[in-house]
KEKOL-150373 format. One line per 5 residues: for each residue x negated, y negated, z negated of N, C-alpha, C, O. Coordinates in pm, whole numbers, plus 50000, padded with zeros to 5 digits. Example, Ala and Ser with C-alpha at 12.3 -4.5 7.8 and 13.67 -1.06 7.14 Angstrom:
BEGIN
48681/50569/49220/48770/50450/49220/48680/50330/49220/48576/50332/49154  48715/50225/49292/48633/50106/49286/48710/49997/49213/48659/49886/49196;
***
This chain:
BEGIN
41572/21126/16337/41556/21001/16261/41686/20939/16233/41790/20993/16272  41688/20820/16163/41820/20765/16153/41861/20652/16246/41860/20534/16214  41895/20698/16359/41958/20640/16469/42068/20710/16515/42104/20820/16472  42121/20645/16602/42256/20670/16682/42215/20747/16805/42126/20703/16878  42272/20852/16827/42223/20941/16953/42365/21014/16996/42453/21054/16920;
42363/21019/17135/42473/21087/17190/42427/21195/17301/42317/21202/17356  42546/21283/17321/42518/21390/17430/42660/21431/17493/42763/21455/17431  42644/21433/17613/42775/21470/17703/42707/21585/17792/42601/21584/17854  42813/21693/17774/42760/21823/17865/42910/21876/17928/43018/21875/17868  42884/21920/18056/42991/21973/18125/42962/22081/18206/42849/22105/18250;
43084/22161/18231/43060/22271/18340/43184/22259/18404/43289/22234/18345  43172/22277/18529/43279/22227/18637/43269/22324/18742/43156/22353/18780  43379/22384/18799/43408/22489/18903/43496/22433/19025/43578/22344/19004  43481/22474/19124/43557/22439/19221/43538/22548/19337/43433/22530/19399  43618/22658/19382/43623/22771/19438/43740/22772/19531/43857/22747/19500;
43689/22809/19664/43796/22819/19790/43758/22988/19819/43651/23047/19800  43884/23038/19871/43869/23163/19910/43802/23149/20072/43800/23043/20134  43757/23264/20118/43718/23262/20248/43794/23190/20373/43736/23155/20476  43933/23174/20348/44002/23150/20446/44062/22999/20416/44142/22937/20486  44000/22956/20288/44026/22813/20262/44176/22780/20256/44229/22679/20302;
44242/22890/20185/44372/22870/20182/44392/22824/20017/44452/22720/19989  44340/22902/19924/44375/22906/19777/44252/22820/19711/44151/22819/19781  44246/22753/19599/44171/22692/19534/44180/22697/19397/44281/22669/19333  44056/22739/19344/44062/22770/19183/43952/22649/19126/43834/22644/19162  44010/22566/19041/43925/22460/18964/43923/22450/18837/44006/22508/18767;
43824/22371/18789/43844/22351/18639/43716/22293/18617/43628/22277/18702  43709/22251/18454/43619/22180/18398/43621/22233/18245/43725/22282/18201  43490/22220/18155/43506/22211/18035/43403/22122/18000/43293/22131/18053  43431/22033/17910/43337/21918/17884/43319/21901/17726/43410/21938/17651  43203/21846/17675/43203/21837/17545/43112/21707/17499/42997/21691/17539;
43173/21625/17420/43073/21502/17370/43051/21508/17223/43139/21539/17142  42920/21475/17191/42849/21499/17077/42788/21336/17048/42698/21284/17115  42865/21266/16925/42792/21146/16890/42752/21167/16754/42827/21210/16666  42617/21133/16737/42547/21171/16606/42499/21012/16533/42392/20957/16560  42589/20963/16449/42573/20862/16374/42627/20856/16244/42744/20834/16216;
42522/20880/16157/42546/20918/16026/42674/21031/16005/42765/21011/15924  42668/21141/16083/42742/21248/16094/42770/21269/16244/42756/21184/16332  42818/21408/16260/42842/21446/16406/42994/21434/16441/43081/21489/16373  43019/21360/16549/43172/21375/16615/43178/21430/16744/43123/21383/16844  43246/21534/16739/43257/21624/16867/43362/21610/16932/43461/21607/16858;
43389/21599/17063/43522/21596/17131/43481/21686/17246/43372/21727/17283  43618/21704/17293/43607/21802/17415/43713/21739/17503/43790/21648/17472  43702/21812/17634/43799/21780/17727/43820/21880/17850/43722/21928/17907  43917/21902/17879/43920/22041/17975/44030/22027/18088/44122/21947/18077  44012/22127/18218/44098/22124/18294/44085/22252/18368/43978/22307/18394;
44226/22303/18406/44217/22424/18487/44326/22431/18578/44435/22387/18542  44311/22481/18690/44441/22478/18795/44418/22567/18899/44310/22622/18920  44530/22581/18971/44535/22667/19088/44614/22628/19207/44733/22600/19189  44565/22622/19323/44630/22541/19432/44650/22614/19555/44577/22712/19575  44731/22584/19637/44736/22638/19782/44743/22489/19874/44825/22397/19869;
44632/22507/19949/44610/22364/20020/44631/22378/20161/44581/22288/20229  44699/22481/20231/44675/22499/20364/44847/22543/20397/44929/22581/20314  44867/22525/20549/45008/22567/20567/45113/22475/20536/45093/22383/20457  45236/22495/20599/45347/22412/20562/45401/22423/20404/45485/22343/20364  45366/22492/20347/45402/22515/20207/45287/22495/20116/45195/22575/20126;
45279/22407/20037/45160/22408/19949/45197/22380/19817/45307/22327/19800  45124/22406/19719/45166/22388/19576/45047/22358/19484/44936/22357/19537  45056/22337/19359/44927/22291/19270/44998/22324/19130/45109/22278/19103  44930/22405/19044/44948/22377/18901/44832/22368/18827/44738/22447/18835  44840/22267/18752/44712/22237/18655/44749/22215/18495/44860/22183/18455;
44644/22236/18419/44682/22171/18276/44526/22079/18244/44415/22110/18287  44558/21970/18164/44445/21893/18105/44458/21865/17979/44573/21851/17937  44356/21849/17894/44348/21829/17748/44261/21733/17749/44174/21729/17836  44269/21650/17661/44169/21562/17571/44162/21533/17436/44236/21445/17392  44079/21598/17355/44106/21580/17206/44079/21446/17177/44048/21360/17260;
44093/21426/17035/44093/21285/16971/43975/21227/16963/43968/21104/16963  43842/21320/16953/43715/21263/16933/43642/21247/17064/43535/21186/17070  43695/21297/17157/43619/21255/17294/43579/21126/17300/43646/21031/17260  43441/21119/17362/43374/20998/17335/43264/20988/17408/43157/21014/17353  43266/20952/17540/43132/20947/17614/43118/20794/17667/43093/20766/17784;
43137/20709/17571/43096/20548/17605/42967/20522/17587/42930/20410/17621  42866/20618/17529/42758/20591/17557/42680/20599/17672/42575/20538/17691  42736/20680/17752/42697/20736/17910/42787/20725/17994/42768/20764/18109  42898/20674/17959/43017/20661/18065/43123/20563/18017/43095/20452/17971  43246/20610/18029/43377/20531/17990/43468/20600/17986/43485/20662/18091;
43548/20622/17896/43664/20675/17836/43754/20586/17752/43716/20510/17663  43900/20609/17798/43992/20546/17718/44077/20615/17639/44048/20624/17520  44194/20677/17689/44296/20746/17623/44245/20878/17602/44182/20945/17684  44285/20919/17449/44247/21066/17413/44364/21104/17340/44463/21033/17326  44345/21231/17291/44433/21315/17191/44575/21328/17266/44684/21289/17226;
44541/21402/17403/44664/21446/17476/44640/21567/17567/44530/21603/17610  44768/21630/17594/44755/21757/17684/44867/21714/17797/44968/21646/17775  44830/21763/17908/44894/21706/18042/44909/21833/18110/44813/21910/18116  45070/21874/18185/45047/21967/18260/45143/21940/18363/45240/21870/18336  45125/21991/18489/45168/21939/18606/45206/22065/18722/45132/22162/18741;
45298/22047/18772/45356/22158/18891/45376/22089/19001/45436/21982/18989  45335/22127/19121/45351/22043/19248/45404/22153/19345/45362/22268/19353  45507/22092/19421/45523/22194/19534/45548/22102/19655/45626/22010/19631  45501/22107/19771/45496/22018/19877/45539/22120/20019/45510/22238/20038  45616/22031/20103/45633/22103/20240/45607/21985/20325/45645/21870/20302;
45527/22032/20444/45509/21931/20554/45505/22000/20677/45471/22118/20694  45549/21901/20778/45547/21946/20934/45465/21847/20964/45487/21735/20920  45355/21874/21047/45264/21776/21112/45301/21787/21271/45316/21682/21334  45314/21889/21325/45353/21903/21470/45506/21834/21478/45602/21855/21404  45497/21752/21582/45637/21685/21625/45732/21806/21639/45690/21916/21677;
45856/21782/21609/45977/21855/21643/46070/21774/21747/46028/21672/21801  46191/21822/21771/46298/21754/21833/46323/21612/21793/46358/21530/21879  46307/21577/21668/46354/21443/21613/46251/21399/21542/46272/21281/21514  46142/21438/21496/46036/21367/21415/45921/21387/21439/45905/21497/21491  45828/21329/21424/45669/21331/21452/45617/21413/21338/45530/21498/21356;
45678/21385/21205/45629/21458/21095/45716/21437/20977/45783/21335/20966  45716/21544/20875/45787/21509/20783/45700/21585/20652/45622/21679/20663  45739/21516/20530/45662/21547/20404/45780/21538/20300/45857/21444/20281  45775/21641/20246/45860/21647/20115/45764/21716/19995/45683/21805/20019  45784/21664/19875/45710/21728/19761/45804/21703/19622/45867/21601/19594;
45796/21797/19561/45869/21813/19404/45774/21804/19295/45672/21865/19327  45766/21754/19184/45672/21753/19091/45733/21760/18965/45844/21708/18953  45674/21824/18854/45727/21822/18718/45598/21823/18621/45518/21917/18615  45591/21707/18547/45490/21655/18480/45524/21661/18293/45620/21595/18253  45475/21707/18235/45484/21730/18085/45370/21725/17998/45273/21800/18009;
45386/21616/17890/45263/21571/17826/45315/21567/17653/45429/21552/17610  45213/21582/17590/45211/21566/17437/45120/21545/17368/45017/21593/17416  45103/21480/17249/45001/21442/17183/44946/21572/17128/45025/21656/17085  44804/21595/17127/44745/21741/17058/44767/21733/16910/44839/21817/16855  44699/21620/16828/44718/21618/16691/44858/21559/16673/44885/21454/16731;
44943/21617/16601/45088/21595/16545/45173/21645/16675/45291/21610/16676  45137/21705/16758/45207/21762/16865/45362/21689/16900/45474/21736/16917  45313/21569/16900/45443/21466/16926/45473/21489/17107/45387/21461/17191  45612/21545/17141/45643/21530/17258/45620/21382/17313/45657/21293/17237  45570/21346/17420/45545/21230/17503/45655/21215/17599/45737/21124/17583;
45664/21302/17703/45741/21278/17813/45761/21400/17905/45663/21474/17908  45875/21443/17987/45894/21526/18079/45939/21470/18191/46055/21432/18173  45890/21443/18323/45931/21376/18435/45931/21477/18540/45843/21559/18567  46059/21455/18601/46084/21543/18745/46095/21451/18845/46165/21351/18829  46029/21473/18956/46028/21385/19067/46037/21434/19200/45992/21548/19215;
46085/21375/19305/46106/21454/19439/46076/21304/19535/46125/21197/19499  45992/21315/19652/45953/21245/19725/45956/21293/19853/45909/21404/19878  46024/21200/19968/46028/21249/20117/45994/21140/20196/46010/21024/20159  45946/21175/20308/45893/21062/20411/45923/21145/20545/45906/21266/20560  45978/21041/20648/45980/21113/20760/45954/20980/20886/45988/20863/20870;
45891/21032/20998/45862/20969/21123/45941/20998/21208/45963/21119/21221  46002/20921/21282/46089/20961/21416/46026/20959/21534/45904/20947/21522  46066/20968/21644/46012/20947/21759/45966/20825/21815/45877/20824/21900  46029/20709/21767/45992/20568/21786/45892/20525/21689/45881/20404/21669  45810/20618/21617/45745/20613/21508/45762/20505/21411/45676/20430/21364;
45883/20512/21389/45951/20432/21238/45946/20558/21140/45976/20676/21161  45894/20489/21018/45899/20572/20920/45990/20533/20801/46000/20413/20776  46058/20624/20723/46134/20593/20599/46113/20720/20529/46054/20825/20553  46199/20662/20415/46178/20807/20318/46244/20741/20164/46313/20640/20161  46216/20802/20073/46295/20783/19945/46256/20878/19863/46159/20950/19888;
46340/20891/19735/46323/21010/19642/46370/20959/19511/46420/20847/19497  46352/21049/19413/46437/21022/19292/46337/21085/19174/46256/21173/19204  46347/21040/19051/46247/21072/18954/46359/21060/18805/46424/20957/18793  46371/21149/18722/46415/21118/18594/46349/21196/18472/46282/21299/18481  46378/21133/18366/46302/21186/18234/46416/21244/18153/46453/21162/18069;
46479/21349/18150/46600/21433/18083/46576/21420/17928/46671/21405/17851  46452/21426/17887/46461/21408/17723/46383/21270/17683/46307/21264/17586  46410/21165/17768/46334/21009/17735/46193/21067/17728/46143/21162/17789  46129/20960/17608/45994/20924/17619/45954/20910/17486/46050/20870/17419  45854/20925/17421/45819/20886/17305/45685/20794/17332/45577/20851/17346;
45694/20645/17341/45581/20571/17410/45503/20533/17267/45540/20467/17170  45383/20601/17296/45279/20575/17171/45189/20456/17203/45093/20436/17128  45202/20401/17274/45118/20250/17327/45197/20141/17280/45137/20062/17207  45331/20117/17307/45393/19981/17285/45382/19937/17163/45357/19817/17154  45396/20011/17042/45387/19986/16908/45256/19915/16875/45252/19846/16773;
45154/19927/16949/45008/19897/16934/44967/19929/16768/44918/19842/16697  44990/20043/16729/44973/20093/16591/44943/20238/16616/45021/20306/16684  44844/20283/16568/44771/20407/16535/44891/20484/16487/44953/20429/16396  44940/20610/16534/45023/20690/16456/45175/20646/16466/45254/20713/16400  45221/20545/16539/45348/20473/16562/45404/20524/16694/45321/20556/16779;
45508/20534/16717/45561/20546/16863/45708/20485/16849/45771/20458/16746  45750/20470/17000/45881/20414/17042/45966/20518/17107/45918/20599/17186  46083/20516/17076/46177/20598/17148/46239/20515/17259/46311/20416/17247  46191/20579/17379/46247/20532/17506/46375/20608/17565/46356/20729/17566  46499/20570/17613/46561/20628/17640/46544/20702/17773/46466/20651/17853;
46603/20811/17806/46589/20856/17939/46649/20778/18046/46741/20698/18026  46579/20808/18195/46622/20714/18299/46624/20806/18412/46572/20918/18417  46706/20730/18521/46697/20789/18647/46662/20704/18756/46736/20608/18779  46558/20724/18829/46489/20633/18916/46517/20668/19032/46503/20788/19056  46560/20587/19133/46587/20621/19302/46529/20513/19370/46532/20399/19323;
46474/20542/19481/46389/20453/19574/46432/20471/19704/46481/20581/19732  46424/20391/19784/46454/20393/19929/46352/20305/20021/46331/20187/19993  46296/20361/20118/46184/20242/20189/46214/20275/20339/46270/20378/20376  46168/20168/20427/46133/20216/20587/46045/20125/20622/46040/20016/20565  45955/20163/20730/45865/20094/20771/45860/20121/20935/45876/20232/20985;
45834/19987/21014/45841/19994/21158/45723/20038/21203/45626/20058/21130  45726/20059/21341/45614/20094/21414/45465/20044/21397/45428/19978/21494  45389/20058/21316/45262/19970/21318/45172/19938/21449/45089/19847/21458  45205/20027/21543/45121/20000/21673/45171/19869/21726/45098/19807/21804  45282/19822/21695/45339/19703/21759/45299/19563/21677/45264/19555/21559;
45314/19450/21782/45262/19325/21700/45300/19293/21564/45236/19258/21465  45458/19319/21595/45553/19287/21474/45575/19427/21377/45625/19534/21412  45528/19393/21257/45563/19531/21161/45622/19462/21047/45593/19348/21010  45716/19551/20988/45768/19519/20864/45783/19645/20773/45796/19756/20824  45782/19627/20627/45804/19738/20552/45907/19688/20435/45884/19576/20390;
45999/19747/20389/46089/19710/20291/46115/19814/20218/46139/19923/20272  46114/19796/20065/46105/19894/19970/46208/19841/19843/46207/19726/19799  46303/19958/19792/46385/19910/19682/46375/20016/19603/46383/20132/19643  46353/19973/19464/46339/20073/19361/46426/20043/19242/46431/19929/19197  46496/20146/19190/46597/20105/19083/46581/20193/18971/46593/20312/18999;
46558/20165/18849/46566/20244/18744/46690/20221/18653/46709/20105/18616  46777/20319/18614/46886/20301/18543/46864/20374/18412/46844/20495/18417  46868/20309/18286/46835/20374/18176/46950/20424/18097/47053/20364/18130  46969/20510/18006/47068/20568/17936/47094/20483/17829/47093/20527/17714  47120/20351/17857/47125/20252/17784/47182/20143/17818/47136/20081/17913;
47293/20094/17751/47404/19998/17805/47313/19856/17867/47241/19799/17786  47318/19817/17977/47264/19705/18036/47125/19715/18065/47075/19610/18104  47046/19816/18055/46904/19832/18069/46860/19878/18193/46883/19997/18217  46799/19807/18282/46770/19864/18404/46652/19795/18454/46606/19700/18390  46600/19833/18558/46484/19764/18643/46484/19773/18778/46514/19879/18833;
46453/19670/18841/46500/19652/19008/46337/19607/19035/46291/19513/18971  46252/19681/19133/46146/19654/19188/46179/19654/19350/46236/19745/19408  46136/19543/19405/46162/19542/19567/46012/19486/19602/45938/19422/19528  45990/19529/19737/45897/19471/19820/45914/19434/19953/45994/19506/20014  45861/19340/20019/45889/19307/20146/45724/19251/20205/45637/19182/20151;
45736/19320/20341/45602/19335/20406/45613/19270/20538/45673/19343/20617  45571/19151/20593/45565/19126/20743/45430/19132/20794/45354/19095/20705  45383/19156/20876/45285/19164/20962/45291/19125/21106/45356/19198/21181  45229/19014/21157/45218/18982/21303/45087/18969/21371/45011/18880/21335  45058/19042/21457/44922/19050/21528/44936/18987/21644/45004/19033/21736;
44861/18858/21649/44868/18767/21768/44780/18839/21854/44829/18862/21965  44665/18880/21836/44593/18931/21944/44490/19043/21850/44502/19061/21728  44406/19099/21924/44336/19191/21864/44221/19153/21762/44149/19231/21699  44222/19002/21759/44137/18937/21690/44181/18868/21572/44104/18830/21484  44314/18850/21571/44388/18760/21474/44508/18794/21431/44595/18810/21516;
44536/18811/21310/44649/18850/21241/44694/18787/21127/44618/18706/21072  44824/18812/21073/44888/18736/20950/44973/18844/20878/45041/18925/20942  44968/18843/20750/45055/18928/20664/45129/18834/20547/45060/18770/20468  45249/18832/20545/45313/18804/20427/45387/18927/20328/45460/19018/20364  45350/18901/20225/45420/19018/20109/45481/18949/19990/45422/18855/19937;
45591/18989/19949/45659/18927/19886/45717/19034/19763/45803/19112/19802  45684/19042/19642/45731/19144/19549/45781/19081/19426/45702/19038/19341  45938/19073/19410/46010/19055/19309/46034/19171/19196/46065/19282/19237  46024/19154/19094/46080/19250/18985/46156/19216/18878/46125/19111/18821  46247/19278/18837/46339/19238/18727/46371/19332/18625/46427/19435/18661;
46349/19317/18517/46353/19392/18411/46447/19370/18296/46403/19310/18198  46544/19402/18297/46678/19362/18251/46695/19485/18095/46707/19607/18091  46686/19361/17966/46713/19458/17842/46608/19551/17838/46635/19666/17806  46465/19512/17872/46358/19600/17817/46332/19567/17698/46344/19454/17651  46280/19700/17622/46216/19656/17477/46075/19691/17498/46023/19780/17567;
46016/19580/17408/45868/19563/17385/45820/19511/17279/45895/19462/17194  45672/19515/17266/45638/19482/17149/45646/19321/17110/45638/19245/17207  45657/19271/17003/45673/19134/16972/45570/19063/16847/45534/18947/16830  45545/19175/16780/45468/19128/16677/45469/19228/16548/45555/19316/16546  45386/19218/16451/45401/19288/16338/45330/19210/16197/45259/19110/16204;
45360/19264/16098/45290/19207/15974/45248/19347/15879/45256/19460/15927  45206/19323/15752/45168/19407/15664/45278/19525/15645/45246/19641/15617  45419/19479/15665/45505/19578/15632/45591/19643/15733/45649/19750/15721  45590/19547/15854/45688/19607/16008/45636/19571/16091/45557/19476/16089  45676/19660/16222/45639/19641/16346/45768/19580/16417/45875/19633/16386;
45770/19489/16496/45859/19410/16549/45875/19439/16703/45786/19402/16779  45964/19492/16740/46010/19473/16890/46119/19393/16944/46214/19359/16873  46109/19362/17063/46201/19251/17099/46270/19323/17241/46203/19381/17326  46412/19304/17244/46477/19291/17346/46460/19165/17447/46473/19050/17405  46429/19194/17594/46385/19078/17676/46438/19103/17836/46459/19208/17897;
46452/18965/17876/46466/18993/18032/46337/18944/18088/46303/18831/18054  46267/19008/18162/46144/18989/18230/46143/18987/18380/46155/19090/18445  46129/18880/18428/46117/18866/18584/45992/18826/18626/45933/18741/18559  45931/18881/18745/45798/18874/18796/45817/18856/18953/45883/18937/19018  45758/18751/19007/45738/18724/19159/45595/18731/19205/45516/18678/19128;
45547/18783/19309/45442/18787/19353/45452/18759/19493/45512/18837/19567  45388/18634/19543/45401/18586/19668/45258/18567/19737/45167/18508/19678  45243/18619/19865/45103/18596/19913/45110/18600/20070/45192/18672/20129  45036/18534/20124/45013/18514/20281/44846/18544/20303/44761/18501/20225  44820/18611/20402/44703/18623/20415/44678/18635/20580/44766/18673/20657;
44549/18596/20619/44544/18577/20771/44386/18632/20811/44308/18617/20717  44342/18678/20904/44201/18719/20927/44201/18695/21068/44301/18708/21138  44073/18655/21115/44031/18627/21229/43908/18692/21273/43809/18637/21224  43880/18793/21352/43756/18856/21374/43693/18814/21492/43747/18832/21602  43571/18755/21479/43487/18690/21583/43448/18796/21678/43474/18781/21797;
43383/18912/21629/43310/19027/21693/43320/19137/21599/43399/19135/21505  43244/19229/21624/43222/19328/21520/43131/19314/21416/43103/19410/21344  43084/19207/21404/42983/19150/21304/43025/19038/21206/42971/19034/21095  43122/18942/21242/43174/18856/21179/43333/18851/21179/43406/18906/21261  43371/18772/21067/43505/18784/21020/43551/18660/20940/43477/18626/20848;
43656/18592/20961/43708/18473/20858/43851/18501/20815/43946/18513/20892  43854/18511/20673/43985/18542/20620/44051/18418/20528/43970/18346/20469  44184/18391/20513/44217/18297/20444/44357/18355/20364/44455/18404/20421  44341/18339/20233/44433/18423/20167/44527/18299/20067/44461/18209/20014  44645/18301/20053/44706/18236/19951/44795/18327/19859/44869/18415/19903;
44777/18295/19720/44863/18386/19648/44927/18316/19527/44866/18219/19483  45034/18351/19472/45125/18273/19385/45193/18387/19306/45279/18457/19359  45146/18406/19158/45218/18507/19065/45300/18434/18987/45257/18320/18970  45415/18461/18927/45496/18411/18839/45577/18481/18775/45662/18547/18835  45564/18479/18628/45647/18570/18548/45691/18481/18439/45630/18386/18389;
45841/18541/18402/45878/18456/18289/45946/18560/18199/45997/18652/18262  45955/18565/18079/46001/18642/17972/46133/18560/17869/46120/18447/17823  46227/18627/17854/46340/18557/17763/46358/18655/17680/46387/18764/17729  46347/18641/17524/46382/18724/17453/46539/18715/17390/46572/18600/17358  46623/18802/17371/46727/18825/17333/46765/18836/17191/46845/18765/17129;
46691/18943/17148/46712/18989/16993/46588/19065/16944/46516/19120/17027  46563/19071/16822/46475/19168/16766/46485/19244/16692/46591/19231/16632  46402/19361/16645/46419/19476/16570/46314/19509/16512/46205/19462/16545  46329/19611/16397/46234/19663/16301/46207/19803/16374/46303/19867/16417  46091/19846/16388/46068/20007/16439/46056/20090/16320/45969/20070/16236;
46134/20174/16313/46125/20297/16230/46019/20400/16248/45940/20395/16342  46019/20492/16159/45891/20580/16162/45930/20691/16258/45844/20748/16326  46066/20723/16264/46103/20823/16387/46106/20753/16525/46140/20822/16622  46072/20614/16545/46074/20551/16682/46212/20483/16698/46222/20416/16801  46312/20486/16625/46431/20439/16647/46409/20272/16620/46300/20232/16580;
46504/20193/16641/46515/20061/16611/46623/20012/16524/46730/20072/16526  46606/19901/16442/46683/19847/16350/46688/19692/16380/46588/19620/16383  46829/19649/16403/46848/19510/16410/46779/19419/16294/46789/19457/16178  46711/19299/16325/46644/19208/16218/46685/19069/16247/46715/19027/16359  46684/19006/16145/46667/18844/16165/46551/18787/16110/46524/18667/16116;
46487/18867/16061/46341/18844/16004/46255/18769/16079/46187/18675/16039  46263/18823/16209/46141/18794/16288/46210/18654/16367/46317/18664/16426  46142/18536/16360/46208/18422/16402/46118/18352/16487/46138/18232/16510  46007/18420/16545/45904/18347/16652/45988/18342/16778/46075/18421/16817  45939/18223/16836/45985/18201/16981/45886/18242/17083/45799/18162/17118;
45894/18363/17135/45821/18448/17224/45865/18418/17384/45818/18483/17477  45968/18304/17402/45981/18285/17534/45856/18218/17621/45773/18141/17572  45859/18260/17748/45748/18204/17831/45720/18210/17949/45766/18311/18002  45661/18144/18017/45642/18126/18160/45505/18127/18183/45435/18054/18113  45441/18213/18288/45303/18227/18342/45292/18196/18467/45374/18243/18547;
45199/18118/18508/45182/18114/18663/45026/18108/18695/44941/18056/18622  45004/18170/18820/44861/18168/18866/44867/18166/19009/44935/18245/19074  44781/18058/19067/44767/18009/19194/44646/18024/19262/44552/17955/19224  44629/18107/19362/44490/18121/19414/44492/18096/19572/44590/18126/19640  44340/18023/19640/44360/18024/19772/44191/18064/19807/44090/18019/19752;
44198/18138/19887/44048/18221/19891/44038/18189/20056/44125/18216/20139  43896/18116/20084/43863/18116/20218/43728/18220/20223/43647/18214/20130  43708/18306/20325/43609/18409/20312/43526/18414/20457/43582/18429/20565  43404/18401/20443/43323/18429/20575/43237/18557/20549/43165/18578/20452  43259/18637/20655/43171/18774/20626/43073/18785/20737/43108/18722/20836;
42962/18848/20747/42861/18875/20847/42791/18992/20811/42723/18996/20709  42803/19084/20883/42754/19220/20861/42627/19211/20960/42633/19238/21079  42529/19176/20903/42416/19155/20989/42317/19266/21006/42220/19262/21082  42349/19357/20935/42270/19492/20952/42352/19613/20886/42444/19588/20809  42321/19731/20914/42385/19848/20868/42412/19843/20690/42315/19855/20616;
42494/19833/20658/42528/19824/20494/42473/19714/20444/42438/19710/20326  42460/19612/20526/42412/19471/20470/42495/19360/20511/42535/19349/20626  42525/19271/20409/42628/19165/20440/42624/19031/20386/42578/19026/20272  42653/18939/20428/42624/18792/20391/42776/18736/20371/42847/18729/20472  42820/18703/20267/42987/18659/20200/42951/18495/20167/42873/18459/20079;
43016/18416/20245/43045/18305/20181/43184/18264/20153/43257/18258/20253  43241/18233/20030/43362/18208/19977/43379/18093/19928/43285/18042/19867  43514/18019/19943/43543/17911/19854/43677/17928/19808/43773/17926/19886  43687/17945/19677/43809/17991/19597/43876/17851/19522/43794/17782/19460  43986/17814/19523/44067/17741/19454/44160/17779/19365/44251/17843/19419;
44172/17761/19234/44257/17834/19130/44309/17757/19033/44248/17668/18974  44444/17797/19011/44492/17709/18892/44580/17791/18818/44648/17875/18878  44588/17778/18691/44700/17867/18612/44745/17792/18484/44672/17714/18424  44858/17819/18453/44929/17765/18327/45024/17865/18263/45088/17950/18324  45024/17841/18115/45142/17916/18042/45218/17837/17977/45161/17750/17913;
45342/17841/17975/45439/17738/17905/45527/17822/17801/45580/17931/17823  45530/17739/17664/45631/17818/17577/45785/17802/17600/45858/17769/17507  45828/17823/17712/45962/17835/17770/46004/17901/17892/45920/17916/17980  46095/17932/17906/46164/18026/18024/46269/17984/18113/46340/17890/18077  46288/18036/18216/46408/18011/18307/46387/17866/18352/46482/17788/18348;
46259/17827/18397/46275/17690/18468/46329/17700/18622/46348/17801/18690  46347/17571/18651/46387/17566/18791/46263/17576/18861/46165/17534/18800  46245/17626/18986/46158/17680/19062/46089/17545/19121/45968/17556/19141  46142/17430/19150/46071/17287/19162/45973/17243/19036/45855/17206/19038  46063/17259/18929/45989/17214/18804/45879/17294/18781/45775/17244/18739;
45889/17432/18806/45777/17531/18742/45655/17508/18853/45540/17519/18811  45675/17477/18990/45569/17423/19082/45499/17298/19029/45376/17285/19022  45588/17208/18993/45529/17077/18958/45458/17075/18818/45381/16981/18795  45475/17157/18738/45418/17161/18592/45282/17263/18640/45179/17269/18574  45300/17320/18735/45163/17409/18754/45044/17323/18832/44923/17318/18811;
45112/17270/18909/44977/17170/19001/44950/17041/18930/44884/16952/18985  45007/17026/18790/44947/16901/18707/44852/16947/18632/44799/16867/18556  44800/17106/18632/44710/17154/18547/44564/17114/18616/44560/17077/18734  44465/17122/18548/44350/17094/18610/44303/17210/18722/44319/17321/18672  44257/17218/18838/44209/17290/18926/44071/17370/18931/43980/17288/18930;
44037/17464/18935/43905/17506/18939/43869/17550/19100/43940/17619/19174  43742/17490/19129/43706/17512/19263/43546/17591/19269/43445/17552/19209  43556/17684/19339/43419/17745/19328/43377/17795/19478/43454/17852/19555  43247/17766/19505/43176/17804/19613/43076/17909/19595/42989/17882/19512  43069/18027/19654/42988/18139/19617/42921/18185/19731/42986/18184/19836;
42791/18231/19733/42701/18292/19832/42665/18426/19791/42578/18434/19704  42715/18536/19839/42661/18675/19809/42574/18726/19945/42607/18706/20062  42460/18796/19900/42382/18862/19991/42368/19002/19945/42307/19023/19840  42426/19113/20024/42405/19268/19995/42303/19315/20110/42338/19310/20228  42173/19363/20070/42085/19422/20172/42084/19569/20143/42072/19614/20029;
42097/19634/20239/42084/19783/20220/41965/19819/20253/41934/19811/20372  41862/19871/20146/41715/19913/20168/41733/20057/20198/41802/20117/20116  41689/20125/20294/41669/20269/20314/41533/20303/20283/41440/20255/20347  41516/20389/20182/41384/20432/20166/41299/20502/20261/41176/20489/20265  41369/20579/20339/41299/20668/20435/41261/20571/20540/41187/20613/20629;
41303/20435/20544/41257/20351/20653/41100/20254/20593/40992/20220/20643  41170/20240/20457/41065/20143/20367/40951/20217/20370/40848/20153/20392  40940/20344/20352/40814/20405/20283/40714/20409/20444/40593/20427/20432  40759/20396/20552/40670/20371/20669/40611/20247/20688/40513/20231/20760  40684/20130/20608/40640/20010/20594/40492/20004/20546/40395/19972/20614;
40495/20044/20406/40369/20062/20340/40274/20133/20416/40165/20077/20428  40288/20246/20473/40197/20332/20555/40117/20256/20638/39994/20258/20651  40205/20186/20696/40136/20068/20822/40018/20005/20769/39902/20009/20810  40079/19935/20651/39977/19843/20581/39864/19903/20566/39757/19857/20605  39882/20026/20498/39770/20101/20440/39669/20115/20572/39561/20173/20561;
***
């Protein structure tokens, strides 16, 4: 008949040897959409892994064709790409003279577009983690893209891409013994791009204090600084415009929880999210992904966004799998067409906006069919 029809079919395998040392896995999937013609797409994966012992590895490849579409029966997003991954890991789980455990891994990832065969990225990565005899953990790693990246998403136009220079990313972190009342975690993450003045600094701070087995509080602070980032600014019928900008983001939150017993708890959470962006110059995007300076684009895109939330939640697990939740939420947000405001002025402007107050009650009841069928038999 003259109607839309869809079909999705797949064959998957996941096999282990008798000793559960080696794993062989993969999938072949197809999608058909019949709507005034037939659109066929496919998706596949194949991999081989060693999952036991101190030395482990994994090699796999994935592809998704341009016309892969299962949205009638599920959800799919990115298409038209192939992705290959290699992983090697080394781990020591039994305590040694100086450490309780050690984890090391190395990764190589390569991606490209299927149609047009456009190179996307090559990423080489290393991570490490150690836990010493005092149960203090720390680690770090590095990542680099020796060939840079062709970003197919930032131009927001089909068939266009932005050349992103190569970067070297290094990070380090430490975490105290989580068995103790006071616990902290600090992480510093730095990206250095092969472009003058361009870098990214991501940091995170975590503090937790456990007053008792029933009451604890947590503070998190995550500032991020993107210097001389290149991003989409706008487009018209002739050109795509990109902007060089300074983008700073701060996320601050405080949470606490009191557990009355194994069935009831009360939690309180405060969260403030703040982000501002300042544009320094604009460019037109060339067909080969490079940029040309321009003065044609004159929009003022500087801005500041704020979001504030307070959540008070009471939870009662009155039966297995069943829960009653009463929540109060206070929220306010604003967007201003200017940036680099003073912290005091930023807060004053935010709380001059109208606030939204919500109270909600949610009941979730788990109904077990094996028990429910006996209810009807008794009535009969």
